[in-house]
PDB file of N, CA, C and O in Angstrom:
ATOM      1  N   UNK A   1      16.032 -11.685 -11.321  1.00  0.00           N
ATOM      2  CA  UNK A   1      15.065 -10.829 -10.273  1.00  0.00           C
ATOM      3  C   UNK A   1      14.162 -12.268  -9.392  1.00  0.00           C
ATOM      4  O   UNK A   1      13.807 -12.804  -8.342  1.00  0.00           O
ATOM      5  N   UNK A   2      14.194 -12.261 -10.502  1.00  0.00           N
ATOM      6  CA  UNK A   2      13.121 -13.443 -10.109  1.00  0.00           C
ATOM      7  C   UNK A   2      11.591 -13.290  -9.670  1.00  0.00           C
ATOM      8  O   UNK A   2      11.057 -14.022  -8.837  1.00  0.00           O
ATOM      9  N   UNK A   3      10.862 -12.087 -10.441  1.00  0.00           N
ATOM     10  CA  UNK A   3       9.681 -12.132 -10.207  1.00  0.00           C
ATOM     11  C   UNK A   3       8.908 -13.199 -11.014  1.00  0.00           C
ATOM     12  O   UNK A   3       9.318 -14.030 -11.824  1.00  0.00           O
ATOM     13  N   UNK A   4       7.859 -12.971 -10.624  1.00  0.00           N
ATOM     14  CA  UNK A   4       6.951 -13.876 -11.516  1.00  0.00           C
ATOM     15  C   UNK A   4       5.556 -13.799 -11.378  1.00  0.00           C
ATOM     16  O   UNK A   4       5.326 -13.561 -10.192  1.00  0.00           O
ATOM     17  N   UNK A   5       4.506 -13.889 -12.028  1.00  0.00           N
ATOM     18  CA  UNK A   5       3.499 -12.935 -12.266  1.00  0.00           C
ATOM     19  C   UNK A   5       2.252 -14.459 -12.489  1.00  0.00           C
ATOM     20  O   UNK A   5       2.430 -15.624 -12.842  1.00  0.00           O
ATOM     21  N   UNK A   6       1.086 -13.707 -12.091  1.00  0.00           N
ATOM     22  CA  UNK A   6      -0.310 -15.358 -12.612  1.00  0.00           C
ATOM     23  C   UNK A   6      -0.370 -15.279 -14.544  1.00  0.00           C
ATOM     24  O   UNK A   6      -0.424 -16.031 -15.517  1.00  0.00           O
ATOM     25  N   UNK A   7      -0.320 -13.892 -14.213  1.00  0.00           N
ATOM     26  CA  UNK A   7      -1.226 -13.449 -15.911  1.00  0.00           C
ATOM     27  C   UNK A   7       0.171 -11.957 -16.067  1.00  0.00           C
ATOM     28  O   UNK A   7       1.348 -12.274 -15.896  1.00  0.00           O
ATOM     29  N   UNK A   8      -0.146 -10.651 -16.348  1.00  0.00           N
ATOM     30  CA  UNK A   8       0.698 -10.201 -17.125  1.00  0.00           C
ATOM     31  C   UNK A   8       1.274  -9.712 -15.315  1.00  0.00           C
ATOM     32  O   UNK A   8       0.743 -10.033 -14.252  1.00  0.00           O
ATOM     33  N   UNK A   9       2.385  -8.944 -15.528  1.00  0.00           N
ATOM     34  CA  UNK A   9       2.455  -7.816 -14.183  1.00  0.00           C
ATOM     35  C   UNK A   9       1.593  -6.687 -15.241  1.00  0.00           C
ATOM     36  O   UNK A   9       1.396  -6.333 -16.403  1.00  0.00           O
ATOM     37  N   UNK A  10       1.085  -6.330 -12.934  1.00  0.00           N
ATOM     38  CA  UNK A  10       0.705  -4.836 -13.309  1.00  0.00           C
ATOM     39  C   UNK A  10       1.303  -2.781 -14.471  1.00  0.00           C
ATOM     40  O   UNK A  10       2.301  -2.101 -14.235  1.00  0.00           O
ATOM     41  N   UNK A  11       0.729  -2.634 -15.034  1.00  0.00           N
ATOM     42  CA  UNK A  11       1.941  -1.526 -15.404  1.00  0.00           C
ATOM     43  C   UNK A  11       3.110  -0.850 -14.715  1.00  0.00           C
ATOM     44  O   UNK A  11       4.155  -0.433 -15.214  1.00  0.00           O
ATOM     45  N   UNK A  12       2.730  -0.836 -13.557  1.00  0.00           N
ATOM     46  CA  UNK A  12       4.396   0.440 -12.900  1.00  0.00           C
ATOM     47  C   UNK A  12       5.213  -0.392 -12.810  1.00  0.00           C
ATOM     48  O   UNK A  12       6.406  -0.143 -12.984  1.00  0.00           O
ATOM     49  N   UNK A  13       4.490  -2.264 -12.346  1.00  0.00           N
ATOM     50  CA  UNK A  13       5.987  -3.063 -12.229  1.00  0.00           C
ATOM     51  C   UNK A  13       6.217  -4.189 -13.720  1.00  0.00           C
ATOM     52  O   UNK A  13       6.665  -5.329 -13.595  1.00  0.00           O
ATOM     53  N   UNK A  14       5.980  -3.835 -14.509  1.00  0.00           N
ATOM     54  CA  UNK A  14       6.413  -3.977 -15.632  1.00  0.00           C
ATOM     55  C   UNK A  14       6.908  -3.178 -16.203  1.00  0.00           C
ATOM     56  O   UNK A  14       7.784  -3.702 -16.891  1.00  0.00           O
ATOM     57  N   UNK A  15       6.848  -1.296 -16.463  1.00  0.00           N
ATOM     58  CA  UNK A  15       8.174  -0.479 -16.119  1.00  0.00           C
ATOM     59  C   UNK A  15       8.734  -0.302 -15.628  1.00  0.00           C
ATOM     60  O   UNK A  15       9.429   0.597 -16.100  1.00  0.00           O
ATOM     61  N   UNK A  16       9.092  -0.658 -14.569  1.00  0.00           N
ATOM     62  CA  UNK A  16       9.771  -1.547 -13.575  1.00  0.00           C
ATOM     63  C   UNK A  16      11.535  -2.535 -13.936  1.00  0.00           C
ATOM     64  O   UNK A  16      12.754  -2.412 -13.807  1.00  0.00           O
ATOM     65  N   UNK A  17      10.228  -3.691 -14.555  1.00  0.00           N
ATOM     66  CA  UNK A  17      10.442  -4.586 -14.605  1.00  0.00           C
ATOM     67  C   UNK A  17      11.433  -4.368 -16.346  1.00  0.00           C
ATOM     68  O   UNK A  17      12.345  -5.130 -16.665  1.00  0.00           O
ATOM     69  N   UNK A  18      11.254  -3.926 -16.674  1.00  0.00           N
ATOM     70  CA  UNK A  18      11.450  -3.476 -17.848  1.00  0.00           C
ATOM     71  C   UNK A  18      12.583  -2.301 -18.734  1.00  0.00           C
ATOM     72  O   UNK A  18      12.762  -2.062 -19.929  1.00  0.00           O
ATOM     73  N   UNK A  19      13.137  -1.809 -17.558  1.00  0.00           N
ATOM     74  CA  UNK A  19      14.077  -0.295 -16.999  1.00  0.00           C
ATOM     75  C   UNK A  19      13.854   0.966 -17.048  1.00  0.00           C
ATOM     76  O   UNK A  19      14.619   1.930 -17.068  1.00  0.00           O
ATOM     77  N   UNK A  20      12.433   0.850 -17.069  1.00  0.00           N
ATOM     78  CA  UNK A  20      11.576   1.993 -17.643  1.00  0.00           C
ATOM     79  C   UNK A  20      11.713   2.836 -15.887  1.00  0.00           C
ATOM     80  O   UNK A  20      12.469   3.782 -15.665  1.00  0.00           O
ATOM     81  N   UNK A  21      11.007   2.347 -15.089  1.00  0.00           N
ATOM     82  CA  UNK A  21      11.471   2.998 -13.861  1.00  0.00           C
ATOM     83  C   UNK A  21      12.438   2.374 -12.954  1.00  0.00           C
ATOM     84  O   UNK A  21      12.424   1.222 -12.519  1.00  0.00           O
ATOM     85  N   UNK A  22      13.660   3.742 -12.637  1.00  0.00           N
ATOM     86  CA  UNK A  22      14.763   2.772 -11.935  1.00  0.00           C
ATOM     87  C   UNK A  22      14.934   2.844  -9.999  1.00  0.00           C
ATOM     88  O   UNK A  22      14.486   3.876  -9.500  1.00  0.00           O
ATOM     89  N   UNK A  23      15.376   2.087  -9.291  1.00  0.00           N
ATOM     90  CA  UNK A  23      15.312   2.086  -8.189  1.00  0.00           C
ATOM     91  C   UNK A  23      15.985   4.362  -7.636  1.00  0.00           C
ATOM     92  O   UNK A  23      16.187   4.946  -6.572  1.00  0.00           O
ATOM     93  N   UNK A  24      16.029   4.622  -8.601  1.00  0.00           N
ATOM     94  CA  UNK A  24      17.026   6.171  -7.824  1.00  0.00           C
ATOM     95  C   UNK A  24      14.861   6.396  -7.844  1.00  0.00           C
ATOM     96  O   UNK A  24      14.155   6.334  -6.837  1.00  0.00           O
ATOM     97  N   UNK A  25      14.401   6.621  -9.176  1.00  0.00           N
ATOM     98  CA  UNK A  25      13.139   7.658  -9.064  1.00  0.00           C
ATOM     99  C   UNK A  25      11.967   6.430  -7.714  1.00  0.00           C
ATOM    100  O   UNK A  25      10.823   6.484  -7.264  1.00  0.00           O
ATOM    101  N   UNK A  26      12.852   5.738  -7.611  1.00  0.00           N
ATOM    102  CA  UNK A  26      11.300   5.152  -6.264  1.00  0.00           C
ATOM    103  C   UNK A  26      12.395   5.601  -4.450  1.00  0.00           C
ATOM    104  O   UNK A  26      13.525   5.449  -3.985  1.00  0.00           O
ATOM    105  N   UNK A  27      11.219   6.114  -4.122  1.00  0.00           N
ATOM    106  CA  UNK A  27      12.048   6.360  -3.295  1.00  0.00           C
ATOM    107  C   UNK A  27      10.981   5.910  -1.669  1.00  0.00           C
ATOM    108  O   UNK A  27      10.612   6.803  -0.906  1.00  0.00           O
ATOM    109  N   UNK A  28      10.645   4.404  -1.420  1.00  0.00           N
ATOM    110  CA  UNK A  28       9.956   4.114  -0.584  1.00  0.00           C
ATOM    111  C   UNK A  28       8.918   3.774  -0.965  1.00  0.00           C
ATOM    112  O   UNK A  28       8.035   4.232  -1.689  1.00  0.00           O
ATOM    113  N   UNK A  29       9.292   1.923   0.230  1.00  0.00           N
ATOM    114  CA  UNK A  29       7.508   1.639  -0.183  1.00  0.00           C
ATOM    115  C   UNK A  29       6.697   1.745   1.114  1.00  0.00           C
ATOM    116  O   UNK A  29       6.979   2.151   2.242  1.00  0.00           O
ATOM    117  N   UNK A  30       4.840   0.893   0.178  1.00  0.00           N
ATOM    118  CA  UNK A  30       4.221   1.269   1.911  1.00  0.00           C
ATOM    119  C   UNK A  30       4.557   0.382   3.086  1.00  0.00           C
ATOM    120  O   UNK A  30       3.811   0.575   4.047  1.00  0.00           O
ATOM    121  N   UNK A  31       5.272  -0.328   3.220  1.00  0.00           N
ATOM    122  CA  UNK A  31       5.925  -0.657   4.010  1.00  0.00           C
ATOM    123  C   UNK A  31       6.641   0.098   4.921  1.00  0.00           C
ATOM    124  O   UNK A  31       6.180   0.175   6.060  1.00  0.00           O
ATOM    125  N   UNK A  32       7.927   0.813   4.590  1.00  0.00           N
ATOM    126  CA  UNK A  32       8.991   1.896   5.113  1.00  0.00           C
ATOM    127  C   UNK A  32       7.591   3.090   4.911  1.00  0.00           C
ATOM    128  O   UNK A  32       7.177   2.451   3.944  1.00  0.00           O
ATOM    129  N   UNK A  33       6.843   3.935   4.993  1.00  0.00           N
ATOM    130  CA  UNK A  33       6.077   4.454   4.906  1.00  0.00           C
ATOM    131  C   UNK A  33       5.017   4.783   6.162  1.00  0.00           C
ATOM    132  O   UNK A  33       4.674   5.800   6.766  1.00  0.00           O
ATOM    133  N   UNK A  34       4.605   2.990   6.233  1.00  0.00           N
ATOM    134  CA  UNK A  34       3.016   2.605   7.531  1.00  0.00           C
ATOM    135  C   UNK A  34       4.101   2.546   8.792  1.00  0.00           C
ATOM    136  O   UNK A  34       3.929   3.068   9.894  1.00  0.00           O
ATOM    137  N   UNK A  35       5.095   1.891   8.420  1.00  0.00           N
ATOM    138  CA  UNK A  35       6.063   1.614   9.928  1.00  0.00           C
ATOM    139  C   UNK A  35       7.149   2.928  10.027  1.00  0.00           C
ATOM    140  O   UNK A  35       8.122   2.688  10.742  1.00  0.00           O
ATOM    141  N   UNK A  36       7.110   4.445   9.332  1.00  0.00           N
ATOM    142  CA  UNK A  36       7.882   5.369   9.995  1.00  0.00           C
ATOM    143  C   UNK A  36       9.382   5.125   9.629  1.00  0.00           C
ATOM    144  O   UNK A  36      10.076   5.974  10.188  1.00  0.00           O
ATOM    145  N   UNK A  37      10.299   4.032   8.689  1.00  0.00           N
ATOM    146  CA  UNK A  37      10.519   4.561   8.570  1.00  0.00           C
ATOM    147  C   UNK A  37      11.174   6.180   7.775  1.00  0.00           C
ATOM    148  O   UNK A  37      12.053   7.015   7.990  1.00  0.00           O
ATOM    149  N   UNK A  38       9.806   5.835   6.527  1.00  0.00           N
ATOM    150  CA  UNK A  38      10.418   6.851   5.801  1.00  0.00           C
ATOM    151  C   UNK A  38       8.917   7.510   5.774  1.00  0.00           C
ATOM    152  O   UNK A  38       7.803   7.026   5.972  1.00  0.00           O
ATOM    153  N   UNK A  39       9.256   8.480   5.531  1.00  0.00           N
ATOM    154  CA  UNK A  39       7.657   9.943   5.705  1.00  0.00           C
ATOM    155  C   UNK A  39       6.808  10.080   4.757  1.00  0.00           C
ATOM    156  O   UNK A  39       7.366   9.553   3.794  1.00  0.00           O
ATOM    157  N   UNK A  40       5.997  10.385   4.489  1.00  0.00           N
ATOM    158  CA  UNK A  40       4.571   9.958   2.892  1.00  0.00           C
ATOM    159  C   UNK A  40       4.351  11.263   2.249  1.00  0.00           C
ATOM    160  O   UNK A  40       4.879  12.329   2.565  1.00  0.00           O
ATOM    161  N   UNK A  41       3.803  11.122   1.639  1.00  0.00           N
ATOM    162  CA  UNK A  41       3.501  12.802   0.451  1.00  0.00           C
ATOM    163  C   UNK A  41       4.306  13.831   1.498  1.00  0.00           C
ATOM    164  O   UNK A  41       4.483  13.813   2.716  1.00  0.00           O
ATOM    165  N   UNK A  42       4.656  14.622   0.558  1.00  0.00           N
ATOM    166  CA  UNK A  42       5.090  15.946   2.230  1.00  0.00           C
ATOM    167  C   UNK A  42       4.446  17.719   1.002  1.00  0.00           C
ATOM    168  O   UNK A  42       4.390  18.946   1.085  1.00  0.00           O
ATOM    169  N   UNK A  43       4.211  16.893   0.295  1.00  0.00           N
ATOM    170  CA  UNK A  43       4.051  18.051  -0.962  1.00  0.00           C
ATOM    171  C   UNK A  43       2.496  17.668  -2.023  1.00  0.00           C
ATOM    172  O   UNK A  43       2.172  16.495  -2.208  1.00  0.00           O
ATOM    173  N   UNK A  44       1.540  19.041  -2.728  1.00  0.00           N
ATOM    174  CA  UNK A  44       1.077  18.017  -3.827  1.00  0.00           C
ATOM    175  C   UNK A  44       1.305  17.803  -5.687  1.00  0.00           C
ATOM    176  O   UNK A  44       0.636  17.567  -6.693  1.00  0.00           O
ATOM    177  N   UNK A  45       3.128  18.152  -5.147  1.00  0.00           N
ATOM    178  CA  UNK A  45       3.669  17.958  -6.220  1.00  0.00           C
ATOM    179  C   UNK A  45       4.304  16.122  -6.523  1.00  0.00           C
ATOM    180  O   UNK A  45       4.600  15.397  -7.473  1.00  0.00           O
ATOM    181  N   UNK A  46       4.258  16.084  -5.422  1.00  0.00           N
ATOM    182  CA  UNK A  46       4.641  14.215  -5.081  1.00  0.00           C
ATOM    183  C   UNK A  46       3.802  13.063  -5.227  1.00  0.00           C
ATOM    184  O   UNK A  46       2.912  12.724  -4.446  1.00  0.00           O
ATOM    185  N   UNK A  47       4.167  12.456  -6.335  1.00  0.00           N
ATOM    186  CA  UNK A  47       2.779  11.263  -6.901  1.00  0.00           C
ATOM    187  C   UNK A  47       3.219   9.387  -5.308  1.00  0.00           C
ATOM    188  O   UNK A  47       4.147   8.842  -4.709  1.00  0.00           O
ATOM    189  N   UNK A  48       1.587   9.306  -5.520  1.00  0.00           N
ATOM    190  CA  UNK A  48       2.096   8.073  -4.913  1.00  0.00           C
ATOM    191  C   UNK A  48       2.040   7.022  -6.491  1.00  0.00           C
ATOM    192  O   UNK A  48       1.306   7.709  -7.202  1.00  0.00           O
ATOM    193  N   UNK A  49       2.213   6.474  -6.859  1.00  0.00           N
ATOM    194  CA  UNK A  49       2.418   5.325  -7.627  1.00  0.00           C
ATOM    195  C   UNK A  49       1.986   3.703  -7.120  1.00  0.00           C
ATOM    196  O   UNK A  49       2.838   3.256  -6.351  1.00  0.00           O
ATOM    197  N   UNK A  50       1.120   2.974  -7.328  1.00  0.00           N
ATOM    198  CA  UNK A  50       0.471   1.716  -6.577  1.00  0.00           C
ATOM    199  C   UNK A  50       0.620   0.733  -7.754  1.00  0.00           C
ATOM    200  O   UNK A  50      -0.145   1.009  -8.678  1.00  0.00           O
ATOM    201  N   UNK A  51       1.059   0.133  -7.871  1.00  0.00           N
ATOM    202  CA  UNK A  51       0.940  -1.184  -7.884  1.00  0.00           C
ATOM    203  C   UNK A  51       0.560  -2.617  -7.305  1.00  0.00           C
ATOM    204  O   UNK A  51       1.239  -3.400  -6.641  1.00  0.00           O
ATOM    205  N   UNK A  52      -0.946  -2.716  -7.843  1.00  0.00           N
ATOM    206  CA  UNK A  52      -1.044  -3.764  -6.894  1.00  0.00           C
ATOM    207  C   UNK A  52      -1.054  -5.820  -7.244  1.00  0.00           C
ATOM    208  O   UNK A  52      -1.811  -6.561  -7.871  1.00  0.00           O
ATOM    209  N   UNK A  53       0.492  -6.075  -6.259  1.00  0.00           N
ATOM    210  CA  UNK A  53       0.686  -7.499  -6.397  1.00  0.00           C
ATOM    211  C   UNK A  53       1.241  -8.221  -5.117  1.00  0.00           C
ATOM    212  O   UNK A  53       2.110  -7.855  -4.326  1.00  0.00           O
ATOM    213  N   UNK A  54       0.324  -9.579  -5.162  1.00  0.00           N
ATOM    214  CA  UNK A  54       0.312  -9.745  -3.854  1.00  0.00           C
ATOM    215  C   UNK A  54      -1.460 -10.367  -4.134  1.00  0.00           C
ATOM    216  O   UNK A  54      -2.275 -10.596  -5.027  1.00  0.00           O
ATOM    217  N   UNK A  55      -1.270 -10.411  -2.651  1.00  0.00           N
ATOM    218  CA  UNK A  55      -2.553 -10.849  -1.780  1.00  0.00           C
ATOM    219  C   UNK A  55      -4.048 -11.143  -1.459  1.00  0.00           C
ATOM    220  O   UNK A  55      -4.012 -12.321  -1.103  1.00  0.00           O
ATOM    221  N   UNK A  56      -4.930 -10.860  -1.409  1.00  0.00           N
ATOM    222  CA  UNK A  56      -5.614 -10.466  -0.095  1.00  0.00           C
ATOM    223  C   UNK A  56      -6.180 -10.498   0.752  1.00  0.00           C
ATOM    224  O   UNK A  56      -7.156  -9.893   1.195  1.00  0.00           O
ATOM    225  N   UNK A  57      -5.308 -11.565   1.170  1.00  0.00           N
ATOM    226  CA  UNK A  57      -4.696 -12.110   2.263  1.00  0.00           C
ATOM    227  C   UNK A  57      -4.172 -11.253   2.881  1.00  0.00           C
ATOM    228  O   UNK A  57      -4.637 -10.731   3.894  1.00  0.00           O
ATOM    229  N   UNK A  58      -2.734 -10.895   2.156  1.00  0.00           N
ATOM    230  CA  UNK A  58      -1.372 -10.025   3.130  1.00  0.00           C
ATOM    231  C   UNK A  58      -1.658  -8.000   2.989  1.00  0.00           C
ATOM    232  O   UNK A  58      -0.993  -6.986   3.203  1.00  0.00           O
ATOM    233  N   UNK A  59      -3.325  -8.417   2.412  1.00  0.00           N
ATOM    234  CA  UNK A  59      -4.112  -6.976   2.844  1.00  0.00           C
ATOM    235  C   UNK A  59      -4.682  -6.686   3.887  1.00  0.00           C
ATOM    236  O   UNK A  59      -4.313  -5.818   4.678  1.00  0.00           O
ATOM    237  N   UNK A  60      -5.537  -7.315   3.974  1.00  0.00           N
ATOM    238  CA  UNK A  60      -5.744  -7.374   5.037  1.00  0.00           C
ATOM    239  C   UNK A  60      -4.715  -8.042   6.306  1.00  0.00           C
ATOM    240  O   UNK A  60      -5.386  -8.415   7.268  1.00  0.00           O
ATOM    241  N   UNK A  61      -3.947  -8.149   6.387  1.00  0.00           N
ATOM    242  CA  UNK A  61      -3.002  -8.673   7.830  1.00  0.00           C
ATOM    243  C   UNK A  61      -2.333  -7.373   7.510  1.00  0.00           C
ATOM    244  O   UNK A  61      -2.552  -6.809   8.583  1.00  0.00           O
ATOM    245  N   UNK A  62      -1.927  -6.833   7.073  1.00  0.00           N
ATOM    246  CA  UNK A  62      -1.538  -5.107   6.934  1.00  0.00           C
ATOM    247  C   UNK A  62      -2.716  -4.175   7.320  1.00  0.00           C
ATOM    248  O   UNK A  62      -2.208  -3.234   7.929  1.00  0.00           O
ATOM    249  N   UNK A  63      -3.827  -4.038   7.255  1.00  0.00           N
ATOM    250  CA  UNK A  63      -4.593  -3.022   7.133  1.00  0.00           C
ATOM    251  C   UNK A  63      -4.950  -3.764   8.825  1.00  0.00           C
ATOM    252  O   UNK A  63      -5.411  -2.992   9.666  1.00  0.00           O
ATOM    253  N   UNK A  64      -4.731  -5.111   9.187  1.00  0.00           N
ATOM    254  CA  UNK A  64      -4.921  -5.409  11.329  1.00  0.00           C
ATOM    255  C   UNK A  64      -3.778  -4.873  12.049  1.00  0.00           C
ATOM    256  O   UNK A  64      -4.030  -4.199  13.048  1.00  0.00           O
ATOM    257  N   UNK A  65      -2.184  -5.110  11.614  1.00  0.00           N
ATOM    258  CA  UNK A  65      -1.423  -4.096  11.677  1.00  0.00           C
ATOM    259  C   UNK A  65      -1.241  -2.233  12.030  1.00  0.00           C
ATOM    260  O   UNK A  65      -0.792  -1.337  12.744  1.00  0.00           O
ATOM    261  N   UNK A  66      -2.021  -2.650  10.835  1.00  0.00           N
ATOM    262  CA  UNK A  66      -2.018  -0.903  11.325  1.00  0.00           C
ATOM    263  C   UNK A  66      -4.186  -0.419  12.350  1.00  0.00           C
ATOM    264  O   UNK A  66      -4.922   0.568  12.347  1.00  0.00           O
ATOM    265  N   UNK A  67      -4.219  -1.162  12.687  1.00  0.00           N
ATOM    266  CA  UNK A  67      -5.470  -0.526  13.172  1.00  0.00           C
ATOM    267  C   UNK A  67      -4.722  -1.250  14.156  1.00  0.00           C
ATOM    268  O   UNK A  67      -3.813  -0.421  14.195  1.00  0.00           O
ATOM    269  N   UNK A  68      -4.271  -2.327  15.185  1.00  0.00           N
ATOM    270  CA  UNK A  68      -4.310  -2.701  15.993  1.00  0.00           C
ATOM    271  C   UNK A  68      -3.519  -1.816  16.152  1.00  0.00           C
ATOM    272  O   UNK A  68      -3.478  -1.498  17.340  1.00  0.00           O
ATOM    273  N   UNK A  69      -2.376  -0.836  15.082  1.00  0.00           N
ATOM    274  CA  UNK A  69      -1.328  -0.029  15.900  1.00  0.00           C
ATOM    275  C   UNK A  69      -1.814   1.033  16.200  1.00  0.00           C
ATOM    276  O   UNK A  69      -1.486   1.390  17.331  1.00  0.00           O
ATOM    277  N   UNK A  70      -2.752   2.008  15.438  1.00  0.00           N
ATOM    278  CA  UNK A  70      -3.306   3.096  15.959  1.00  0.00           C
ATOM    279  C   UNK A  70      -4.269   2.847  16.554  1.00  0.00           C
ATOM    280  O   UNK A  70      -5.055   3.788  16.661  1.00  0.00           O
ATOM    281  N   UNK A  71      -4.625   1.663  17.134  1.00  0.00           N
ATOM    282  CA  UNK A  71      -5.508   1.613  18.461  1.00  0.00           C
ATOM    283  C   UNK A  71      -4.460   2.070  20.152  1.00  0.00           C
ATOM    284  O   UNK A  71      -4.784   2.790  21.097  1.00  0.00           O
ATOM    285  N   UNK A  72      -2.851   1.059  19.831  1.00  0.00           N
ATOM    286  CA  UNK A  72      -2.828   2.027  21.018  1.00  0.00           C
ATOM    287  C   UNK A  72      -1.584   2.481  20.933  1.00  0.00           C
ATOM    288  O   UNK A  72      -0.543   2.260  21.552  1.00  0.00           O
ATOM    289  N   UNK A  73      -1.954   3.283  19.880  1.00  0.00           N
ATOM    290  CA  UNK A  73      -1.350   4.687  19.793  1.00  0.00           C
ATOM    291  C   UNK A  73      -2.588   5.901  20.373  1.00  0.00           C
ATOM    292  O   UNK A  73      -2.293   7.094  20.431  1.00  0.00           O
ATOM    293  N   UNK A  74      -3.636   5.509  20.676  1.00  0.00           N
ATOM    294  CA  UNK A  74      -5.178   5.981  20.718  1.00  0.00           C
ATOM    295  C   UNK A  74      -5.062   6.877  19.921  1.00  0.00           C
ATOM    296  O   UNK A  74      -5.436   7.982  20.315  1.00  0.00           O
ATOM    297  N   UNK A  75      -4.405   6.747  18.244  1.00  0.00           N
ATOM    298  CA  UNK A  75      -5.585   7.428  17.136  1.00  0.00           C
ATOM    299  C   UNK A  75      -6.022   7.130  16.319  1.00  0.00           C
ATOM    300  O   UNK A  75      -5.548   6.123  15.794  1.00  0.00           O
ATOM    301  N   UNK A  76      -7.291   7.845  15.621  1.00  0.00           N
ATOM    302  CA  UNK A  76      -8.114   7.591  14.441  1.00  0.00           C
ATOM    303  C   UNK A  76      -9.048   7.658  14.379  1.00  0.00           C
ATOM    304  O   UNK A  76      -9.198   8.235  15.456  1.00  0.00           O
ATOM    305  N   UNK A  77      -9.895   7.578  14.054  1.00  0.00           N
ATOM    306  CA  UNK A  77     -11.329   8.010  14.527  1.00  0.00           C
ATOM    307  C   UNK A  77     -12.324   7.294  13.551  1.00  0.00           C
ATOM    308  O   UNK A  77     -12.050   7.195  12.355  1.00  0.00           O
ATOM    309  N   UNK A  78     -13.418   6.825  14.051  1.00  0.00           N
ATOM    310  CA  UNK A  78     -14.301   5.769  13.800  1.00  0.00           C
ATOM    311  C   UNK A  78     -14.987   6.160  12.518  1.00  0.00           C
ATOM    312  O   UNK A  78     -15.198   7.372  12.554  1.00  0.00           O
ATOM    313  N   UNK A  79     -15.445   5.585  11.335  1.00  0.00           N
ATOM    314  CA  UNK A  79     -15.846   6.280  11.117  1.00  0.00           C
ATOM    315  C   UNK A  79     -17.521   4.552  10.011  1.00  0.00           C
ATOM    316  O   UNK A  79     -17.771   3.464   9.494  1.00  0.00           O
ATOM    317  N   UNK A  80     -17.891   5.839  10.475  1.00  0.00           N
ATOM    318  CA  UNK A  80     -19.276   5.514  10.217  1.00  0.00           C
ATOM    319  C   UNK A  80     -19.626   4.464   8.668  1.00  0.00           C
ATOM    320  O   UNK A  80     -19.804   5.346   7.828  1.00  0.00           O
ATOM    321  N   UNK A  81     -19.799   3.107   7.934  1.00  0.00           N
ATOM    322  CA  UNK A  81     -19.806   2.701   7.220  1.00  0.00           C
ATOM    323  C   UNK A  81     -20.860   3.242   5.936  1.00  0.00           C
ATOM    324  O   UNK A  81     -20.884   3.949   4.928  1.00  0.00           O
ATOM    325  N   UNK A  82     -21.929   2.087   7.032  1.00  0.00           N
ATOM    326  CA  UNK A  82     -22.488   1.871   6.953  1.00  0.00           C
ATOM    327  C   UNK A  82     -24.508   1.730   7.596  1.00  0.00           C
ATOM    328  O   UNK A  82     -24.591   0.765   8.355  1.00  0.00           O
ATOM    329  N   UNK A  83     -25.694   2.345   7.441  1.00  0.00           N
ATOM    330  CA  UNK A  83     -26.490   2.442   8.197  1.00  0.00           C
ATOM    331  C   UNK A  83     -27.356   1.114   8.744  1.00  0.00           C
ATOM    332  O   UNK A  83     -28.089   1.185   9.730  1.00  0.00           O
ATOM    333  N   UNK A  84     -27.213   0.210   8.163  1.00  0.00           N
ATOM    334  CA  UNK A  84     -27.831  -1.260   8.441  1.00  0.00           C
ATOM    335  C   UNK A  84     -26.668  -2.771   7.737  1.00  0.00           C
ATOM    336  O   UNK A  84     -25.719  -2.223   7.177  1.00  0.00           O
ATOM    337  N   UNK A  85     -26.566  -3.885   7.668  1.00  0.00           N
ATOM    338  CA  UNK A  85     -25.987  -4.796   6.830  1.00  0.00           C
ATOM    339  C   UNK A  85     -27.435  -5.667   6.586  1.00  0.00           C
ATOM    340  O   UNK A  85     -28.145  -6.352   7.323  1.00  0.00           O
ATOM    341  N   UNK A  86     -27.480  -5.313   5.318  1.00  0.00           N
ATOM    342  CA  UNK A  86     -27.829  -6.536   4.517  1.00  0.00           C
ATOM    343  C   UNK A  86     -27.822  -7.441   5.066  1.00  0.00           C
ATOM    344  O   UNK A  86     -26.771  -7.301   5.690  1.00  0.00           O
ATOM    345  N   UNK A  87     -28.373  -8.744   5.478  1.00  0.00           N
ATOM    346  CA  UNK A  87     -27.735  -9.652   5.429  1.00  0.00           C
ATOM    347  C   UNK A  87     -28.521 -11.319   3.900  1.00  0.00           C
ATOM    348  O   UNK A  87     -28.097 -12.466   3.753  1.00  0.00           O
ATOM    349  N   UNK A  88     -29.475 -10.719   3.290  1.00  0.00           N
ATOM    350  CA  UNK A  88     -29.932 -11.096   2.289  1.00  0.00           C
ATOM    351  C   UNK A  88     -28.753 -11.828   0.490  1.00  0.00           C
ATOM    352  O   UNK A  88     -29.343 -12.206  -0.522  1.00  0.00           O
TER     353      UNK A  88
END
């Protein structure tokens, strides 16, 4: 399979690598949902399992893509995260 981890793989990834979760139990990955190729959850009985594998820089790149896509589609909502920035 060629997957390597710096230390131990996260639990969901380990279960997958050990054959405890098969491809038949995986509906989509986050990229397929974000791109619209597959739908996200459709009811409260469906579950999302997240396995944080990768680099923070990849997360930033994906977040930027989603942000720009939302801007171009004129969707989304501005959210105030804090009243002021403490630069100390």
